[in-house]
C-alpha positions as CSV (number, residue, x, y, z in Angstrom):
1,M,99.2,-79.6,-53.4
2,L,101.7,-81.8,-52.6
3,I,103.8,-83.0,-55.2
4,D,106.9,-85.9,-54.7
5,V,109.7,-86.3,-57.6
6,H,111.6,-89.4,-55.7
7,A,110.0,-91.6,-56.0
8,H,110.6,-95.9,-57.8
9,L,109.1,-98.1,-60.6
10,I,109.8,-100.9,-62.1
11,T,107.3,-102.4,-64.7
12,P,106.8,-105.7,-65.7
13,G,108.9,-104.7,-69.2
14,M,111.4,-103.7,-66.7
15,L,112.7,-107.3,-65.5
16,N,114.3,-110.1,-67.2
17,R,115.6,-108.2,-69.8
18,H,119.2,-109.9,-69.6
19,D,120.4,-113.6,-68.5
20,F,123.3,-112.5,-66.1
21,W,121.6,-109.2,-65.5
22,G,118.3,-109.0,-65.2
23,P,117.1,-107.0,-63.5
24,F,115.0,-110.2,-61.3
25,M,112.3,-110.4,-58.7
26,K,113.3,-113.1,-56.5
27,T,112.3,-114.4,-53.4
28,Q,116.0,-113.1,-52.1
29,G,114.8,-109.9,-53.2
30,L,115.9,-107.4,-56.2
31,T,118.6,-109.0,-58.2
32,V,121.1,-107.7,-60.5
33,G,124.0,-110.3,-61.6
34,H,125.5,-111.4,-58.7
35,F,124.0,-108.1,-56.5
36,S,120.7,-108.9,-54.4
37,L,118.9,-106.8,-51.9
38,G,118.9,-107.9,-49.0
39,T,117.1,-108.2,-45.7
40,K,116.1,-110.1,-42.6
41,Q,113.0,-110.0,-43.6
42,P,110.8,-113.3,-43.8
43,A,110.5,-114.6,-47.0
44,K,107.3,-113.1,-48.5
45,A,107.2,-115.1,-51.4
46,A,107.2,-119.4,-52.0
47,N,109.1,-118.9,-55.2
48,D,110.4,-116.5,-57.2
49,A,107.5,-115.9,-59.5
50,E,105.4,-115.0,-56.4
51,A,107.9,-112.7,-55.4
52,E,107.9,-110.9,-58.9
53,A,104.2,-110.4,-58.9
54,N,103.8,-109.3,-55.5
55,L,107.0,-106.6,-55.6
56,L,105.3,-105.6,-59.3
57,S,101.4,-105.8,-57.9
58,R,102.7,-102.7,-55.8
59,M,104.1,-100.8,-58.5
60,T,100.3,-100.7,-60.6
61,H,98.3,-97.2,-61.0
62,E,95.5,-98.4,-59.1
63,A,97.7,-99.3,-56.0
64,R,100.3,-96.3,-56.5
65,V,97.0,-94.0,-56.7
66,K,95.8,-96.0,-53.6
67,L,99.0,-95.2,-51.5
68,M,99.1,-91.3,-53.1
69,D,95.5,-90.8,-51.8
70,A,96.1,-92.2,-48.2
71,R,99.5,-89.6,-48.1
72,G,98.0,-86.4,-49.4
73,V,100.3,-87.1,-52.7
74,D,98.9,-85.0,-56.1
75,K,101.1,-86.2,-57.7
76,L,104.5,-88.8,-58.3
77,V,108.0,-87.9,-59.7
78,V,109.4,-91.9,-60.8
79,S,112.0,-93.0,-62.1
80,T,114.7,-96.2,-62.1
81,P,115.4,-97.7,-59.3
82,S,118.5,-97.2,-58.4
83,H,120.1,-100.6,-58.0
84,A,119.3,-101.0,-61.7
85,F,121.4,-98.0,-63.1
86,M,123.4,-100.8,-64.8
87,Y,126.8,-98.0,-65.3
88,W,128.4,-101.6,-65.6
89,A,126.9,-103.6,-67.7
90,G,128.7,-102.8,-70.5
91,E,126.5,-102.2,-74.2
92,F,123.1,-103.5,-72.2
93,G,123.7,-100.4,-69.8
94,T,122.7,-98.1,-72.9
95,E,119.7,-100.5,-74.1
96,Y,118.7,-100.7,-70.6
97,A,118.4,-97.0,-70.3
98,R,116.2,-97.2,-73.9
99,T,113.6,-99.9,-72.0
100,C,113.5,-97.8,-69.1
101,N,112.3,-94.9,-70.6
102,D,109.9,-96.9,-72.7
103,E,108.2,-98.3,-70.2
104,I,108.1,-95.4,-67.0
105,A,106.7,-93.3,-70.5
106,A,104.0,-95.8,-70.9
107,F,103.0,-95.9,-67.4
108,C,102.5,-92.1,-66.6
109,R,100.9,-91.0,-70.3
110,A,98.1,-93.6,-69.0
111,M,97.6,-91.3,-66.1
112,P,99.2,-88.3,-66.7
113,D,97.7,-86.4,-64.3
114,R,98.8,-88.3,-61.4
115,F,102.5,-89.4,-62.5
116,D,105.8,-87.7,-64.0
117,F,109.2,-89.4,-64.3
118,W,113.0,-89.0,-64.3
119,A,115.0,-89.9,-67.4
120,H,117.5,-92.6,-67.1
121,A,120.8,-92.2,-69.2
122,N,123.4,-94.8,-69.4
123,L,126.1,-92.3,-68.2
124,A,129.5,-94.4,-68.6
125,D,128.7,-94.2,-72.9
126,P,127.7,-90.1,-72.4
127,A,127.2,-90.2,-76.4
128,G,124.7,-92.1,-76.6
129,A,123.5,-90.5,-73.0
130,V,123.3,-87.9,-74.4
131,A,121.7,-89.3,-77.9
132,E,118.9,-91.0,-75.0
133,I,118.1,-87.9,-72.7
134,D,117.1,-85.8,-76.2
135,R,115.0,-88.4,-77.2
136,A,113.5,-89.4,-73.7
137,V,112.8,-85.8,-72.3
138,R,112.0,-84.4,-76.4
139,Q,109.0,-86.9,-77.2
140,L,108.9,-89.0,-74.3
141,G,108.0,-85.8,-72.2
142,A,110.7,-86.7,-69.5
143,K,110.9,-83.7,-66.8
144,G,114.8,-84.7,-66.1
145,L,117.5,-87.1,-65.6
146,C,118.0,-89.4,-62.7
147,V,121.9,-90.1,-61.9
148,G,123.8,-92.9,-60.0
149,G,126.1,-90.7,-57.1
150,T,129.5,-90.4,-58.4
151,N,131.0,-93.4,-60.9
152,F,129.4,-94.4,-63.2
153,D,131.6,-97.4,-64.5
154,G,135.1,-95.4,-63.2
155,I,134.3,-92.2,-64.5
156,Q,133.5,-89.3,-61.9
157,T,131.6,-86.7,-61.8
158,W,134.5,-84.5,-62.8
159,D,135.5,-86.0,-65.9
160,E,135.1,-83.5,-68.4
161,R,133.9,-87.1,-71.0
162,L,130.5,-85.8,-69.1
163,F,130.6,-82.3,-70.1
164,P,128.1,-83.8,-73.4
165,V,125.5,-84.7,-70.5
166,W,125.7,-81.3,-68.8
167,E,125.8,-79.5,-72.3
168,K,122.3,-81.3,-74.0
169,L,120.9,-81.0,-69.9
170,A,121.4,-77.0,-69.7
171,E,120.7,-77.2,-73.1
172,L,117.1,-78.1,-72.8
173,D,116.7,-76.4,-69.6
174,V,115.8,-79.8,-67.5
175,P,117.7,-80.5,-64.5
176,I,119.4,-83.5,-63.1
177,M,117.9,-85.8,-59.6
178,V,120.9,-87.9,-58.0
179,H,120.1,-90.6,-56.7
180,G,123.2,-92.9,-55.2
181,F,123.0,-96.8,-55.5
182,N,124.8,-99.6,-54.2
183,Q,128.3,-99.8,-55.5
184,S,129.3,-103.1,-54.3
185,I,126.4,-104.6,-57.5
186,Y,129.3,-104.4,-60.2
187,W,132.0,-106.3,-57.5
188,G,130.6,-109.5,-58.5
189,E,131.6,-112.6,-56.3
190,R,133.0,-110.1,-54.1
191,H,129.3,-108.6,-53.3
192,V,129.7,-110.4,-50.3
193,E,132.1,-108.5,-48.7
194,D,129.3,-105.3,-48.7
195,K,128.7,-106.1,-45.2
196,F,125.4,-104.8,-43.7
197,E,124.1,-103.2,-47.2
198,T,126.6,-100.4,-46.1
199,T,127.6,-98.8,-49.7
200,S,123.7,-98.4,-50.1
201,I,122.6,-97.5,-46.4
202,L,126.1,-95.4,-46.1
203,G,127.6,-95.0,-49.7
204,D,124.0,-93.2,-51.1
205,C,124.2,-90.5,-49.1
206,Y,128.6,-90.6,-49.8
207,D,127.7,-90.6,-53.2
208,E,125.6,-88.1,-53.7
209,T,128.1,-85.8,-51.6
210,L,130.4,-86.1,-54.1
211,F,128.5,-85.5,-57.0
212,F,127.5,-81.8,-54.7
213,W,131.9,-81.8,-54.9
214,Y,133.0,-83.2,-57.8
215,L,130.0,-81.4,-60.2
216,I,132.0,-78.1,-58.4
217,C,135.4,-78.3,-58.5
218,G,135.5,-80.4,-61.4
219,G,134.2,-76.5,-63.2
220,A,131.4,-78.0,-64.7
221,L,129.0,-75.3,-63.3
222,D,131.4,-72.8,-64.6
223,A,130.8,-74.2,-67.9
224,F,126.7,-75.0,-67.7
225,P,126.4,-72.7,-65.3
226,S,122.6,-72.4,-66.1
227,L,122.9,-76.4,-64.8
228,K,120.2,-77.0,-61.7
229,T,120.8,-80.5,-59.8
230,Y,118.5,-81.6,-56.9
231,I,120.4,-84.5,-54.5
232,T,118.0,-86.8,-52.6
233,H,117.8,-87.7,-48.6
234,A,119.0,-83.8,-48.5
235,G,121.4,-83.7,-49.8
236,G,123.8,-87.0,-48.0
237,M,125.9,-85.0,-46.2
238,A,126.5,-82.4,-47.8
239,V,124.4,-79.9,-46.2
240,F,125.6,-81.0,-43.1
241,Q,129.2,-79.8,-43.6
242,L,128.2,-76.9,-45.8
243,G,131.4,-75.1,-43.8
244,R,134.0,-77.7,-44.7
245,L,133.1,-78.0,-48.0
246,H,133.4,-74.5,-48.7
247,E,136.3,-73.4,-46.6
248,L,138.7,-76.5,-47.8
249,N,137.6,-75.9,-51.5
250,A,139.3,-72.6,-51.5
251,N,142.2,-74.5,-49.2
252,M,143.5,-77.7,-49.6
253,A,141.9,-78.5,-52.8
254,P,144.3,-77.3,-55.4
255,D,143.0,-79.0,-57.7
256,A,139.7,-77.9,-58.0
257,R,138.4,-76.1,-61.3
258,N,135.3,-73.8,-59.9
259,Q,136.1,-69.9,-60.4
260,R,134.5,-68.9,-57.6
261,P,133.8,-69.7,-54.1
262,L,131.8,-72.9,-53.5
263,M,129.4,-71.7,-51.5
264,D,128.3,-69.3,-54.8
265,Y,127.4,-72.3,-56.2
266,L,124.1,-73.2,-54.5
267,P,121.6,-71.4,-56.5
268,N,122.7,-74.7,-58.6
269,F,121.5,-77.2,-56.4
270,Y,118.0,-78.2,-55.3
271,F,117.2,-80.4,-51.7
272,D,114.6,-82.0,-49.7
273,L,113.9,-83.0,-46.1
274,D,114.3,-86.7,-46.2
275,V,115.9,-87.0,-43.0
276,H,114.7,-88.3,-40.3
277,H,114.8,-86.0,-37.2
278,P,112.1,-82.8,-37.2
279,A,114.8,-81.0,-36.0
280,L,117.7,-82.2,-39.0
281,R,114.6,-81.2,-41.1
282,R,113.8,-78.1,-39.6
283,G,117.9,-77.2,-39.9
284,V,118.1,-78.4,-43.6
285,A,114.9,-75.4,-44.4
286,E,117.1,-72.5,-42.1
287,V,120.6,-73.3,-44.0
288,I,119.0,-74.0,-47.7
289,G,116.2,-71.7,-47.3
290,A,112.1,-72.9,-49.0
291,D,113.4,-71.4,-52.7
292,R,115.5,-75.0,-53.0
293,L,113.8,-77.6,-51.7
294,L,111.3,-79.9,-53.1
295,Y,109.5,-83.0,-52.0
296,G,110.8,-86.4,-51.8
297,T,110.0,-89.0,-50.0
298,N,111.3,-92.2,-51.8
299,F,108.1,-92.8,-52.1
300,G,106.7,-96.4,-51.0
301,G,109.9,-97.1,-49.6
302,A,111.2,-98.8,-46.0
303,Y,109.9,-96.0,-44.5
304,D,107.4,-93.1,-44.0
305,H,107.5,-90.0,-41.8
306,G,104.7,-88.4,-42.3
307,D,104.2,-84.3,-44.0
308,L,107.8,-84.5,-43.9
309,T,107.1,-79.8,-43.7
310,G,105.3,-79.7,-40.9
311,G,105.5,-79.0,-36.8
312,I,109.9,-77.6,-38.2
313,G,108.4,-73.3,-38.0
314,L,108.1,-73.3,-41.6
315,S,105.4,-70.4,-42.5
316,D,102.5,-71.8,-45.2
317,E,103.6,-69.5,-47.8
318,D,106.9,-71.9,-47.8
319,R,105.5,-75.0,-47.0
320,E,103.9,-74.2,-50.3
321,K,106.7,-74.0,-51.7
322,I,108.9,-77.3,-51.5
323,R,105.3,-79.2,-51.1
324,S,104.1,-77.7,-54.6
325,A,105.5,-74.8,-56.1
326,N,109.4,-75.3,-56.9
327,A,108.5,-78.8,-58.3
328,I,106.3,-77.3,-60.8
329,E,108.8,-74.3,-61.5
330,L,112.0,-76.1,-61.7
331,L,110.5,-79.5,-63.8
332,K,107.7,-77.7,-65.2
333,L,105.0,-79.5,-64.5
334,D,101.7,-79.5,-66.4
335,I,99.1,-79.3,-62.9
336,R,96.1,-78.3,-64.8
337,A,94.8,-81.7,-65.5
338,T,96.0,-82.6,-61.7
339,T,94.1,-79.6,-60.6
340,A,91.1,-80.5,-62.4
341,A,91.2,-83.8,-61.2
342,A,91.4,-83.6,-57.8
């Protein structure tokens, strides 16, 4: 069985929700406020209406299942695209989180054997986020919370204003999924200064590493020791710089509030193998171990590397843990219908 826990979804009801923030699908790409997701590729649509139709045609149940079947994926766990997290959009950010959860939950309910979802919440509004997380998990069936990097309109992951959010997730016993986003989205017209989409292409991995660092250094895992976090893109840079983070947390971070050595918190974290070379995937698996790895690919995104667990020296047992067993346990997935359908 293969469960991919990193996939994004846009429904018709998630587009065109705000006169300025949108989000809109235009010929230049997904557009949020002043920002458009740039590309060197020739325009694939003659106008905005055609661009939106092209996007939504890839997001139907039929289109998703066709690609899932082609890649051998039994279940997707989908989330709001990171470019549309709306932490910077004031009250609309809280409203949009509710919209996303309602829309994605409805999508998943139509095919529960193939789809589950991560909730969205506006962490720039911690009290509102707590209420929405509770609703999304208890009423809509969300399996955890997807968050973007570490900057929630100025509230950083280490900030104790977020402790009620972590407390709610610990209470509900659901994990966090961390996915960076284009920080230039909230720069306004200055977003053009983000040359080469750097705040996404490099920034996603940096933000994901900061989340790991800040959650530990801020003392959240001492306050909520059962809190679990999955960090996409193989943990950003955290796994590759793990020794440095561990040593310098003890020697060069006097304001860090963690009560134990940094390495002691690793059991609170899960990662995936979404890096571009088998040697790097082999290294992540060796450092982290199969018990703390999930299968996440940014399904249907800009690239496809085939089976991330293949050709890196894993036993059949460890491959099965990464491909499905760990996700089933962490997200408490009901796979009875999925197994029957297969």
